[in-house]
C-alpha atoms as a printed R data frame, in Angstrom:
    type eleno elety resid chain resno       x       y       z
1   ATOM     1    CA   UNK     A     1 -23.717   2.864  11.830
2   ATOM     2    CA   UNK     A     2 -21.274   1.185   9.918
3   ATOM     3    CA   UNK     A     3 -19.324   3.943   8.259
4   ATOM     4    CA   UNK     A     4 -18.736   5.987  11.365
5   ATOM     5    CA   UNK     A     5 -16.783   2.323  13.240
6   ATOM     6    CA   UNK     A     6 -13.908   3.879  13.968
7   ATOM     7    CA   UNK     A     7 -15.157   7.354  15.839
8   ATOM     8    CA   UNK     A     8 -16.849   4.826  17.712
9   ATOM     9    CA   UNK     A     9 -14.233   2.591  18.795
10  ATOM    10    CA   UNK     A    10 -11.858   3.524  21.496
11  ATOM    11    CA   UNK     A    11  -8.463   1.933  22.049
12  ATOM    12    CA   UNK     A    12  -7.769   1.077  25.722
13  ATOM    13    CA   UNK     A    13  -4.139   3.154  25.729
14  ATOM    14    CA   UNK     A    14  -1.923   5.330  23.606
15  ATOM    15    CA   UNK     A    15  -0.753   4.215  20.419
16  ATOM    16    CA   UNK     A    16   0.861   5.343  17.211
17  ATOM    17    CA   UNK     A    17  -0.274   4.186  13.730
18  ATOM    18    CA   UNK     A    18   1.289   3.850  10.755
19  ATOM    19    CA   UNK     A    19  -0.967   6.764   9.251
20  ATOM    20    CA   UNK     A    20   0.188   8.825  11.552
21  ATOM    21    CA   UNK     A    21   2.321  10.015   9.343
22  ATOM    22    CA   UNK     A    22  -0.291  11.777   7.720
23  ATOM    23    CA   UNK     A    23  -1.556  15.368   8.716
24  ATOM    24    CA   UNK     A    24  -4.268  15.305  12.001
25  ATOM    25    CA   UNK     A    25  -6.557  17.005   9.449
26  ATOM    26    CA   UNK     A    26  -6.272  13.784   6.918
27  ATOM    27    CA   UNK     A    27  -7.355  11.526   9.734
28  ATOM    28    CA   UNK     A    28 -10.820  10.899  10.844
29  ATOM    29    CA   UNK     A    29 -10.420   8.500  13.849
30  ATOM    30    CA   UNK     A    30 -10.074   8.655  17.327
31  ATOM    31    CA   UNK     A    31  -6.581   9.980  16.663
32  ATOM    32    CA   UNK     A    32  -6.062  11.033  20.582
33  ATOM    33    CA   UNK     A    33  -5.692   7.095  21.245
34  ATOM    34    CA   UNK     A    34  -4.029   6.131  17.332
35  ATOM    35    CA   UNK     A    35  -1.743   9.028  17.506
36  ATOM    36    CA   UNK     A    36  -1.550   9.500  21.133
37  ATOM    37    CA   UNK     A    37   2.531   8.010  21.564
38  ATOM    38    CA   UNK     A    38   3.525   9.684  18.426
39  ATOM    39    CA   UNK     A    39   6.556  11.799  18.517
40  ATOM    40    CA   UNK     A    40   7.501  14.944  15.916
41  ATOM    41    CA   UNK     A    41   8.779  11.951  13.607
42  ATOM    42    CA   UNK     A    42   5.282  11.519  13.025
43  ATOM    43    CA   UNK     A    43   2.622  14.115  11.232
44  ATOM    44    CA   UNK     A    44   0.100  14.139  13.881
45  ATOM    45    CA   UNK     A    45   1.066  13.805  17.059
46  ATOM    46    CA   UNK     A    46  -0.027  15.258  20.454
47  ATOM    47    CA   UNK     A    47   0.147  19.524  19.918
48  ATOM    48    CA   UNK     A    48   0.238  19.076  15.823
49  ATOM    49    CA   UNK     A    49  -2.190  21.175  13.934
50  ATOM    50    CA   UNK     A    50  -5.712  19.474  13.728
51  ATOM    51    CA   UNK     A    51  -4.867  17.577  16.915
52  ATOM    52    CA   UNK     A    52  -8.106  19.011  19.259
53  ATOM    53    CA   UNK     A    53 -10.295  18.659  16.416
54  ATOM    54    CA   UNK     A    54 -10.967  15.228  15.819
55  ATOM    55    CA   UNK     A    55 -14.099  14.884  17.388
56  ATOM    56    CA   UNK     A    56 -15.688  17.244  14.383
57  ATOM    57    CA   UNK     A    57 -13.993  15.471  12.229
58  ATOM    58    CA   UNK     A    58 -15.606  12.187  13.171
59  ATOM    59    CA   UNK     A    59 -18.492  13.185  12.076
60  ATOM    60    CA   UNK     A    60 -20.170  12.624   8.641
61  ATOM    61    CA   UNK     A    61 -22.263  15.397   8.540
62  ATOM    62    CA   UNK     A    62 -19.378  17.666   9.613
63  ATOM    63    CA   UNK     A    63 -16.664  15.943   6.986
64  ATOM    64    CA   UNK     A    64 -15.784  17.979   3.921
65  ATOM    65    CA   UNK     A    65 -16.333  16.285   0.585
66  ATOM    66    CA   UNK     A    66 -13.257  16.393  -1.699
67  ATOM    67    CA   UNK     A    67 -13.204  19.040  -4.131
68  ATOM    68    CA   UNK     A    68 -11.265  18.602  -7.644
69  ATOM    69    CA   UNK     A    69  -9.459  20.858  -8.973
70  ATOM    70    CA   UNK     A    70 -10.203  22.886 -12.228
71  ATOM    71    CA   UNK     A    71  -6.856  24.142 -12.132
72  ATOM    72    CA   UNK     A    72  -3.154  23.330 -10.691
73  ATOM    73    CA   UNK     A    73  -4.776  24.056  -7.275
74  ATOM    74    CA   UNK     A    74  -5.584  20.508  -6.061
75  ATOM    75    CA   UNK     A    75  -7.580  19.954  -2.842
76  ATOM    76    CA   UNK     A    76  -6.035  16.769  -1.698
77  ATOM    77    CA   UNK     A    77  -7.705  16.280   1.485
78  ATOM    78    CA   UNK     A    78  -8.093  12.591   2.543
79  ATOM    79    CA   UNK     A    79 -11.554  11.476   4.026
80  ATOM    80    CA   UNK     A    80 -10.416   7.706   5.058
81  ATOM    81    CA   UNK     A    81 -11.618   5.780   8.019
82  ATOM    82    CA   UNK     A    82  -8.632   2.890   7.715
83  ATOM    83    CA   UNK     A    83  -4.975   3.869   5.728
84  ATOM    84    CA   UNK     A    84  -2.170   1.522   4.833
85  ATOM    85    CA   UNK     A    85   1.133   3.070   5.279
86  ATOM    86    CA   UNK     A    86   2.344   4.365   1.708
87  ATOM    87    CA   UNK     A    87   5.484   3.078   0.264
88  ATOM    88    CA   UNK     A    88   8.053   4.924   1.654
89  ATOM    89    CA   UNK     A    89   9.161   6.100  -1.891
90  ATOM    90    CA   UNK     A    90  11.829   8.979  -0.179
91  ATOM    91    CA   UNK     A    91  13.783   5.461   1.161
92  ATOM    92    CA   UNK     A    92  14.005   4.033  -1.965
93  ATOM    93    CA   UNK     A    93  16.748   4.516  -4.649
94  ATOM    94    CA   UNK     A    94  15.439   5.820  -8.058
95  ATOM    95    CA   UNK     A    95  16.374   4.198 -11.280
96  ATOM    96    CA   UNK     A    96  19.281   5.897 -12.781
97  ATOM    97    CA   UNK     A    97  18.002   4.906 -16.453
98  ATOM    98    CA   UNK     A    98  15.396   7.551 -16.769
99  ATOM    99    CA   UNK     A    99  12.149   4.622 -16.510
100 ATOM   100    CA   UNK     A   100  11.106   6.320 -13.498
101 ATOM   101    CA   UNK     A   101  10.703   9.933 -13.733
102 ATOM   102    CA   UNK     A   102  11.291  12.263 -10.475
103 ATOM   103    CA   UNK     A   103   7.893  13.769  -9.983
104 ATOM   104    CA   UNK     A   104   9.120  17.252  -9.807
105 ATOM   105    CA   UNK     A   105  10.335  17.006 -13.608
106 ATOM   106    CA   UNK     A   106   6.497  15.964 -14.667
107 ATOM   107    CA   UNK     A   107   3.984  18.106 -16.051
108 ATOM   108    CA   UNK     A   108   2.177  20.056 -13.852
109 ATOM   109    CA   UNK     A   109  -1.753  19.690 -14.748
110 ATOM   110    CA   UNK     A   110  -4.677  19.744 -12.923
111 ATOM   111    CA   UNK     A   111  -7.952  17.671 -12.701
112 ATOM   112    CA   UNK     A   112 -10.773  17.959 -14.150
113 ATOM   113    CA   UNK     A   113 -14.426  16.502 -12.828
114 ATOM   114    CA   UNK     A   114 -16.607  14.455 -15.009
115 ATOM   115    CA   UNK     A   115 -20.371  15.746 -15.951
116 ATOM   116    CA   UNK     A   116 -22.797  14.431 -13.889
117 ATOM   117    CA   UNK     A   117 -24.169  12.814 -16.542
118 ATOM   118    CA   UNK     A   118 -21.264  10.472 -17.082
119 ATOM   119    CA   UNK     A   119 -20.566   9.808 -13.337
120 ATOM   120    CA   UNK     A   120 -24.144   8.582 -12.872
121 ATOM   121    CA   UNK     A   121 -23.333   6.173 -15.379
122 ATOM   122    CA   UNK     A   122 -19.629   5.300 -13.120
123 ATOM   123    CA   UNK     A   123 -21.751   4.923  -9.977
124 ATOM   124    CA   UNK     A   124 -24.094   2.462 -12.016
125 ATOM   125    CA   UNK     A   125 -21.522  -0.007 -13.283
126 ATOM   126    CA   UNK     A   126 -19.250   0.534  -9.759
127 ATOM   127    CA   UNK     A   127 -23.018  -0.080  -7.964
128 ATOM   128    CA   UNK     A   128 -23.091  -3.667 -10.232
129 ATOM   129    CA   UNK     A   129 -19.727  -5.096  -9.117
130 ATOM   130    CA   UNK     A   130 -16.567  -6.121 -10.931
131 ATOM   131    CA   UNK     A   131 -16.336  -2.855 -12.742
132 ATOM   132    CA   UNK     A   132 -12.626  -2.363 -14.350
133 ATOM   133    CA   UNK     A   133 -11.684   0.206 -17.136
134 ATOM   134    CA   UNK     A   134  -8.312  -1.303 -17.427
135 ATOM   135    CA   UNK     A   135  -7.387  -3.550 -20.124
136 ATOM   136    CA   UNK     A   136  -7.286  -7.297 -18.864
137 ATOM   137    CA   UNK     A   137  -4.981  -9.590 -20.117
138 ATOM   138    CA   UNK     A   138  -6.167 -13.711 -19.143
139 ATOM   139    CA   UNK     A   139  -3.261 -16.020 -19.493
140 ATOM   140    CA   UNK     A   140  -0.524 -18.415 -17.912
141 ATOM   141    CA   UNK     A   141   2.273 -17.964 -15.816
142 ATOM   142    CA   UNK     A   142   4.180 -18.386 -19.432
143 ATOM   143    CA   UNK     A   143   2.260 -15.635 -20.991
144 ATOM   144    CA   UNK     A   144   3.936 -12.787 -20.208
145 ATOM   145    CA   UNK     A   145   7.546 -11.641 -20.072
146 ATOM   146    CA   UNK     A   146   9.659  -9.034 -17.833
147 ATOM   147    CA   UNK     A   147  10.077  -7.232 -21.101
148 ATOM   148    CA   UNK     A   148   6.520  -6.742 -22.175
149 ATOM   149    CA   UNK     A   149   5.713  -5.772 -18.512
150 ATOM   150    CA   UNK     A   150   8.190  -3.238 -18.182
151 ATOM   151    CA   UNK     A   151   6.941  -1.866 -21.449
152 ATOM   152    CA   UNK     A   152   3.175  -0.986 -20.485
153 ATOM   153    CA   UNK     A   153   2.596   2.709 -20.032
154 ATOM   154    CA   UNK     A   154  -0.636   1.936 -18.751
155 ATOM   155    CA   UNK     A   155  -1.862   0.050 -15.449
156 ATOM   156    CA   UNK     A   156  -2.950  -3.570 -17.083
157 ATOM   157    CA   UNK     A   157  -4.809  -6.643 -14.966
158 ATOM   158    CA   UNK     A   158  -2.687  -9.625 -15.498
159 ATOM   159    CA   UNK     A   159  -4.750 -13.043 -14.903
160 ATOM   160    CA   UNK     A   160  -3.656 -16.494 -14.732
161 ATOM   161    CA   UNK     A   161  -0.112 -16.122 -13.077
162 ATOM   162    CA   UNK     A   162  -1.521 -16.937  -9.661
163 ATOM   163    CA   UNK     A   163  -3.780 -20.217 -10.676
164 ATOM   164    CA   UNK     A   164  -1.708 -22.604  -8.994
165 ATOM   165    CA   UNK     A   165  -0.830 -20.537  -5.884
166 ATOM   166    CA   UNK     A   166  -1.585 -22.314  -2.137
167 ATOM   167    CA   UNK     A   167  -2.329 -19.409  -0.566
168 ATOM   168    CA   UNK     A   168  -5.292 -18.557  -2.777
169 ATOM   169    CA   UNK     A   169  -7.033 -21.512  -0.674
170 ATOM   170    CA   UNK     A   170  -4.825 -21.539   2.293
171 ATOM   171    CA   UNK     A   171  -4.688 -17.553   3.063
172 ATOM   172    CA   UNK     A   172  -8.409 -17.081   3.970
173 ATOM   173    CA   UNK     A   173  -8.641 -15.966   8.193
174 ATOM   174    CA   UNK     A   174  -8.919 -19.134  10.024
175 ATOM   175    CA   UNK     A   175  -6.574 -20.711   7.802
176 ATOM   176    CA   UNK     A   176  -3.990 -17.946   8.341
177 ATOM   177    CA   UNK     A   177  -4.679 -18.150  12.091
178 ATOM   178    CA   UNK     A   178  -4.647 -22.108  12.357
179 ATOM   179    CA   UNK     A   179  -1.144 -22.399  10.472
180 ATOM   180    CA   UNK     A   180   0.751 -19.260  10.710
181 ATOM   181    CA   UNK     A   181  -0.722 -17.424  14.151
182 ATOM   182    CA   UNK     A   182   2.512 -18.489  16.025
183 ATOM   183    CA   UNK     A   183   4.537 -17.018  13.561
184 ATOM   184    CA   UNK     A   184   6.408 -13.332  13.793
185 ATOM   185    CA   UNK     A   185   5.354 -11.207  11.650
186 ATOM   186    CA   UNK     A   186   7.303  -8.033  12.507
187 ATOM   187    CA   UNK     A   187  10.742  -8.570  13.628
188 ATOM   188    CA   UNK     A   188  12.411  -4.819  15.062
189 ATOM   189    CA   UNK     A   189  14.753  -3.769  17.353
190 ATOM   190    CA   UNK     A   190  12.194  -3.113  19.970
191 ATOM   191    CA   UNK     A   191  11.001  -6.783  19.516
192 ATOM   192    CA   UNK     A   192   8.429  -9.205  17.910
193 ATOM   193    CA   UNK     A   193   4.996  -9.240  16.966
194 ATOM   194    CA   UNK     A   194   3.558 -12.520  16.293
195 ATOM   195    CA   UNK     A   195   0.634 -12.841  13.604
196 ATOM   196    CA   UNK     A   196  -2.618 -13.935  15.714
197 ATOM   197    CA   UNK     A   197  -1.858 -10.843  18.060
198 ATOM   198    CA   UNK     A   198  -2.157  -7.893  15.149
199 ATOM   199    CA   UNK     A   199  -5.062  -9.869  13.710
200 ATOM   200    CA   UNK     A   200  -6.919 -10.028  16.963
201 ATOM   201    CA   UNK     A   201  -7.491  -6.257  16.546
202 ATOM   202    CA   UNK     A   202 -10.209  -5.305  13.583
203 ATOM   203    CA   UNK     A   203  -9.692  -2.143  11.469
204 ATOM   204    CA   UNK     A   204  -5.969  -2.111  10.858
205 ATOM   205    CA   UNK     A   205  -3.782  -3.123   7.831
206 ATOM   206    CA   UNK     A   206  -0.136  -4.125   8.931
207 ATOM   207    CA   UNK     A   207   2.542  -3.944   5.893
208 ATOM   208    CA   UNK     A   208   5.739  -5.994   6.102
209 ATOM   209    CA   UNK     A   209   8.673  -5.699   3.774
210 ATOM   210    CA   UNK     A   210  11.874  -7.083   2.732
211 ATOM   211    CA   UNK     A   211  14.209  -4.671   0.542
212 ATOM   212    CA   UNK     A   212  17.285  -4.321  -1.539
213 ATOM   213    CA   UNK     A   213  20.625  -4.665  -0.863
214 ATOM   214    CA   UNK     A   214  20.050  -6.662   2.449
215 ATOM   215    CA   UNK     A   215  21.788  -3.623   4.632
216 ATOM   216    CA   UNK     A   216  18.715  -1.360   3.584
217 ATOM   217    CA   UNK     A   217  16.746   0.408   5.854
218 ATOM   218    CA   UNK     A   218  13.860   0.007   7.367
219 ATOM   219    CA   UNK     A   219  11.419   1.703   9.513
220 ATOM   220    CA   UNK     A   220   9.284   1.376  13.056
221 ATOM   221    CA   UNK     A   221   5.792   1.745  11.911
222 ATOM   222    CA   UNK     A   222   6.246   3.092   8.477
223 ATOM   223    CA   UNK     A   223   8.192   0.443   6.937
224 ATOM   224    CA   UNK     A   224   8.983  -2.647   8.963
225 ATOM   225    CA   UNK     A   225  11.013  -5.738   8.595
226 ATOM   226    CA   UNK     A   226   8.706  -9.435   8.393
227 ATOM   227    CA   UNK     A   227  10.288 -12.311   7.876
228 ATOM   228    CA   UNK     A   228   6.615 -13.500   7.614
229 ATOM   229    CA   UNK     A   229   7.236 -13.280   3.913
230 ATOM   230    CA   UNK     A   230  10.163 -16.187   4.017
231 ATOM   231    CA   UNK     A   231   7.647 -17.915   6.497
232 ATOM   232    CA   UNK     A   232   4.769 -18.654   3.734
233 ATOM   233    CA   UNK     A   233   7.294 -18.454   1.035
234 ATOM   234    CA   UNK     A   234   5.257 -22.127   0.072
235 ATOM   235    CA   UNK     A   235   2.326 -20.927  -0.966
236 ATOM   236    CA   UNK     A   236   3.169 -18.643  -3.644
237 ATOM   237    CA   UNK     A   237   5.374 -18.882  -6.773
238 ATOM   238    CA   UNK     A   238   6.461 -15.295  -7.639
239 ATOM   239    CA   UNK     A   239   7.617 -15.228 -11.398
240 ATOM   240    CA   UNK     A   240  11.498 -14.249 -12.243
241 ATOM   241    CA   UNK     A   241   9.564 -11.474 -14.572
242 ATOM   242    CA   UNK     A   242   8.715  -9.851 -11.048
243 ATOM   243    CA   UNK     A   243  12.293  -9.813  -9.908
244 ATOM   244    CA   UNK     A   244  14.344  -8.519  -9.029
245 ATOM   245    CA   UNK     A   245  13.088  -6.424  -6.420
246 ATOM   246    CA   UNK     A   246  13.599  -3.540  -4.394
247 ATOM   247    CA   UNK     A   247  11.386  -4.237  -1.899
248 ATOM   248    CA   UNK     A   248   8.919  -6.819  -1.874
249 ATOM   249    CA   UNK     A   249   5.769  -6.553   0.603
250 ATOM   250    CA   UNK     A   250   2.841  -7.733   2.039
251 ATOM   251    CA   UNK     A   251  -0.171  -6.238   3.552
252 ATOM   252    CA   UNK     A   252  -2.938  -8.262   5.593
253 ATOM   253    CA   UNK     A   253  -5.878  -6.880   8.163
254 ATOM   254    CA   UNK     A   254  -8.752  -7.070   9.145
255 ATOM   255    CA   UNK     A   255 -11.992  -4.486   8.201
256 ATOM   256    CA   UNK     A   256 -13.355  -3.616   5.054
257 ATOM   257    CA   UNK     A   257 -12.451  -0.001   3.724
258 ATOM   258    CA   UNK     A   258  -8.639  -0.231   4.250
259 ATOM   259    CA   UNK     A   259  -6.735   1.569   1.549
260 ATOM   260    CA   UNK     A   260  -3.903   4.002   0.792
261 ATOM   261    CA   UNK     A   261  -4.764   7.909  -0.615
262 ATOM   262    CA   UNK     A   262  -2.886   8.722  -3.643
263 ATOM   263    CA   UNK     A   263   0.555   7.938  -4.152
264 ATOM   264    CA   UNK     A   264   3.167   7.155  -6.486
265 ATOM   265    CA   UNK     A   265   6.345   5.706  -6.812
266 ATOM   266    CA   UNK     A   266   8.401   3.480  -9.657
267 ATOM   267    CA   UNK     A   267   6.849   0.257 -11.369
268 ATOM   268    CA   UNK     A   268   5.341  -2.269  -9.374
269 ATOM   269    CA   UNK     A   269   3.132  -5.414  -9.288
270 ATOM   270    CA   UNK     A   270   0.457  -6.436  -6.723
271 ATOM   271    CA   UNK     A   271  -1.938  -9.597  -6.058
272 ATOM   272    CA   UNK     A   272  -4.960  -9.719  -4.217
273 ATOM   273    CA   UNK     A   273  -4.594 -13.360  -2.819
274 ATOM   274    CA   UNK     A   274  -8.088 -12.594  -0.704
275 ATOM   275    CA   UNK     A   275 -10.264  -9.516  -0.597
276 ATOM   276    CA   UNK     A   276 -10.672  -7.566  -3.783
277 ATOM   277    CA   UNK     A   277  -9.330  -4.528  -4.238
278 ATOM   278    CA   UNK     A   278 -10.596  -1.109  -5.456
279 ATOM   279    CA   UNK     A   279  -8.231   1.232  -7.506
280 ATOM   280    CA   UNK     A   280  -8.700   4.395  -8.776
281 ATOM   281    CA   UNK     A   281  -5.452   5.530 -10.901
282 ATOM   282    CA   UNK     A   282  -4.010   8.885 -12.525
283 ATOM   283    CA   UNK     A   283  -1.287   9.451 -15.116
284 ATOM   284    CA   UNK     A   284   1.662  10.428 -13.833
285 ATOM   285    CA   UNK     A   285   1.800  14.364 -13.029
286 ATOM   286    CA   UNK     A   286   3.788  16.733 -10.937
287 ATOM   287    CA   UNK     A   287   0.723  17.630  -9.091
288 ATOM   288    CA   UNK     A   288  -1.164  15.059  -6.367
289 ATOM   289    CA   UNK     A   289  -4.495  13.985  -7.209
290 ATOM   290    CA   UNK     A   290  -7.657  14.537  -4.815
291 ATOM   291    CA   UNK     A   291  -8.420  11.616  -3.223
292 ATOM   292    CA   UNK     A   292 -11.391  10.292  -4.526
293 ATOM   293    CA   UNK     A   293 -12.420   7.079  -2.698
294 ATOM   294    CA   UNK     A   294 -13.895   7.046   0.313
295 ATOM   295    CA   UNK     A   295 -11.671   4.842   2.422
296 ATOM   296    CA   UNK     A   296 -15.112   3.386   4.735
297 ATOM   297    CA   UNK     A   297 -16.966   0.239   4.351
298 ATOM   298    CA   UNK     A   298 -18.248   0.262   0.717
299 ATOM   299    CA   UNK     A   299 -15.366   2.146  -0.625
300 ATOM   300    CA   UNK     A   300 -17.937   4.875  -2.398
301 ATOM   301    CA   UNK     A   301 -16.587   7.019  -5.221
302 ATOM   302    CA   UNK     A   302 -17.645  10.195  -4.366
303 ATOM   303    CA   UNK     A   303 -16.251  11.869  -7.865
304 ATOM   304    CA   UNK     A   304 -14.174  11.254 -10.941
305 ATOM   305    CA   UNK     A   305 -11.469  13.115 -13.003
306 ATOM   306    CA   UNK     A   306 -11.503  12.847 -17.062
307 ATOM   307    CA   UNK     A   307  -8.132  10.797 -16.452
308 ATOM   308    CA   UNK     A   308  -8.741   8.853 -13.766
309 ATOM   309    CA   UNK     A   309  -8.591   4.686 -14.191
310 ATOM   310    CA   UNK     A   310 -11.403   2.968 -12.114
311 ATOM   311    CA   UNK     A   311 -10.821  -0.970 -11.539
312 ATOM   312    CA   UNK     A   312 -12.184  -3.649  -8.808
313 ATOM   313    CA   UNK     A   313  -9.180  -6.519  -8.477
314 ATOM   314    CA   UNK     A   314 -10.866  -9.421  -7.975
315 ATOM   315    CA   UNK     A   315  -8.880 -12.101  -5.888
316 ATOM   316    CA   UNK     A   316  -6.208 -13.811  -7.551
317 ATOM   317    CA   UNK     A   317  -5.235 -10.688 -10.089
318 ATOM   318    CA   UNK     A   318  -2.067  -9.328 -10.475
319 ATOM   319    CA   UNK     A   319  -2.495  -5.408 -11.024
320 ATOM   320    CA   UNK     A   320   0.940  -3.895 -13.273
321 ATOM   321    CA   UNK     A   321   1.165  -0.306 -12.122
322 ATOM   322    CA   UNK     A   322   3.685   1.631 -14.429
323 ATOM   323    CA   UNK     A   323   6.280   4.358 -12.816
324 ATOM   324    CA   UNK     A   324   4.877   7.294 -11.694
325 ATOM   325    CA   UNK     A   325   1.350   6.536 -11.756
326 ATOM   326    CA   UNK     A   326  -0.734   8.106  -9.024
327 ATOM   327    CA   UNK     A   327  -3.022   5.177  -7.224
328 ATOM   328    CA   UNK     A   328  -5.477   5.046  -4.218
329 ATOM   329    CA   UNK     A   329  -7.093   1.912  -2.956
330 ATOM   330    CA   UNK     A   330 -10.035   0.682  -1.053
331 ATOM   331    CA   UNK     A   331 -10.510  -2.537   0.427
332 ATOM   332    CA   UNK     A   332 -13.813  -4.039  -0.360
333 ATOM   333    CA   UNK     A   333 -13.955  -7.237   2.059
334 ATOM   334    CA   UNK     A   334 -13.841  -7.831   5.853
335 ATOM   335    CA   UNK     A   335 -10.309  -9.211   5.275
336 ATOM   336    CA   UNK     A   336  -7.555  -8.521   3.215
337 ATOM   337    CA   UNK     A   337  -4.202 -10.319   2.117
338 ATOM   338    CA   UNK     A   338  -1.853  -9.752  -0.832
339 ATOM   339    CA   UNK     A   339   1.451  -9.261  -1.338
340 ATOM   340    CA   UNK     A   340   3.630  -7.328  -4.182
341 ATOM   341    CA   UNK     A   341   6.949  -5.523  -4.990
342 ATOM   342    CA   UNK     A   342   8.766  -2.441  -6.626
343 ATOM   343    CA   UNK     A   343  10.752  -3.630  -9.573
344 ATOM   344    CA   UNK     A   344  12.238  -1.644 -12.358
345 ATOM   345    CA   UNK     A   345  15.068  -1.535 -14.947
346 ATOM   346    CA   UNK     A   346  17.911  -1.255 -12.605
347 ATOM   347    CA   UNK     A   347  16.302  -2.589  -9.365
348 ATOM   348    CA   UNK     A   348  18.729  -5.196  -8.756
349 ATOM   349    CA   UNK     A   349  21.782  -2.962  -9.136
350 ATOM   350    CA   UNK     A   350  22.877  -1.966  -5.351
351 ATOM   351    CA   UNK     A   351  23.606   1.411  -4.571
352 ATOM   352    CA   UNK     A   352  27.104   2.677  -5.294
353 ATOM   353    CA   UNK     A   353  27.239   4.523  -1.582
354 ATOM   354    CA   UNK     A   354  25.425   2.786   0.987
355 ATOM   355    CA   UNK     A   355  24.187   5.116   3.481
356 ATOM   356    CA   UNK     A   356  23.895   4.025   7.241
357 ATOM   357    CA   UNK     A   357  20.912   3.758   8.966
358 ATOM   358    CA   UNK     A   358  19.460   6.391  11.457
359 ATOM   359    CA   UNK     A   359  18.198   5.163  13.984
360 ATOM   360    CA   UNK     A   360  17.551   8.024  15.739
361 ATOM   361    CA   UNK     A   361  14.710   8.771  13.321
362 ATOM   362    CA   UNK     A   362  13.522   5.000  13.709
363 ATOM   363    CA   UNK     A   363  15.371   3.960  10.858
364 ATOM   364    CA   UNK     A   364  16.980   0.077  11.326
365 ATOM   365    CA   UNK     A   365  18.785  -2.675   9.014
366 ATOM   366    CA   UNK     A   366  18.484  -6.086   9.707
367 ATOM   367    CA   UNK     A   367  22.262  -6.153  11.797
368 ATOM   368    CA   UNK     A   368  20.541  -3.949  14.417
369 ATOM   369    CA   UNK     A   369  18.255  -6.352  15.055
370 ATOM   370    CA   UNK     A   370  19.365  -8.561  18.151
371 ATOM   371    CA   UNK     A   371  17.832 -11.608  17.449
372 ATOM   372    CA   UNK     A   372  19.266 -11.327  13.777
373 ATOM   373    CA   UNK     A   373  22.444 -10.714  14.885
374 ATOM   374    CA   UNK     A   374  22.253 -13.960  16.799
375 ATOM   375    CA   UNK     A   375  20.607 -16.000  13.802
376 ATOM   376    CA   UNK     A   376  20.311 -15.636  10.395
377 ATOM   377    CA   UNK     A   377  17.238 -13.550   9.700
378 ATOM   378    CA   UNK     A   378  16.058 -14.252   5.846
379 ATOM   379    CA   UNK     A   379  16.638 -11.333   3.573
380 ATOM   380    CA   UNK     A   380  14.565 -12.688   0.321
381 ATOM   381    CA   UNK     A   381  17.683 -12.781  -1.793
382 ATOM   382    CA   UNK     A   382  16.113 -15.574  -4.186
383 ATOM   383    CA   UNK     A   383  13.336 -12.970  -5.000
384 ATOM   384    CA   UNK     A   384  14.875  -9.125  -4.748
385 ATOM   385    CA   UNK     A   385  17.852  -9.748  -6.418
386 ATOM   386    CA   UNK     A   386  18.015 -13.973  -7.903
387 ATOM   387    CA   UNK     A   387  20.387 -12.843 -10.598
388 ATOM   388    CA   UNK     A   388  23.008 -10.859  -9.863
389 ATOM   389    CA   UNK     A   389  23.497 -10.467 -13.409
390 ATOM   390    CA   UNK     A   390  19.846  -9.185 -14.061
391 ATOM   391    CA   UNK     A   391  18.873  -5.750 -13.052
């Protein structure tokens, strides 16, 4: 019954979760509760296409399998129990030096499926656990440098960077609740949310962000501001070669199977502090790849393309994802927490023109938060842009 958990769990009141930014057809939970309080700014809301058919899609027998494209026509229908929100790519400025090529300028290539024999081998290796097709580098924090990292053309796993982080021993579920449960995780114009209140609900993955420049825009539900990144900064030590960052973020939640559907953005790093994470990555392509991981307990790989790279990220590992690489993920444990950031050559250069945040579209800056007008709220200056001359 476990894979059907999201269909059986009923919410008491209507809500508007991050994943409601996707089409109702992509979601398989009780969307009438989870997206019932959403407005038209979200893709899935009362009255939207697919709104009335969630009961049928909750059934495994009624859930269509992902179809791999043999040409440029791709079925990107997502099949997930729970999702992390995507990194709001449209809200970030793109590098001006050409390191990150816009999706529309990439070649459009279809995705071919592995043959049955090769897929059987992949499934057997996956079932054994710890399977990773990425190149894995074993070193120490001082082994790596920014030039080498930015020069990587394929995703890689970097080990040894986090070996002295206190977070590796402190950030288990009970440890986080005992030490930080009463701390603010989300702080927005409408109010604050404590960590213990968020972790009290199973089946949710909560993202928190800090952005550069400090007055750049956050967004309710999709890209919320989180002073918690500063609260716990004694537990981690981000190397200088991962800075400056355009976005610094944390994800934490309870429930096996949380993950993102295929997305791409400028180069980024991510540490799985607690909980292992399964990744499926595709080279840069104008066409979005099909959603191949079943984001539910077990993170089953239904099919795989010939160009996809697969890796189970272990606790403490850092994954580096170069610009433009598509990736989808699925959490392999009941509880997970990690931190990461988006960084690239030129990330520390402020925009020439700073746009205003659209409060009517649920955007806001730190200065729009009443508590931050009365008190200084942390902006992560030492991580997002620690050296003004470093871009």
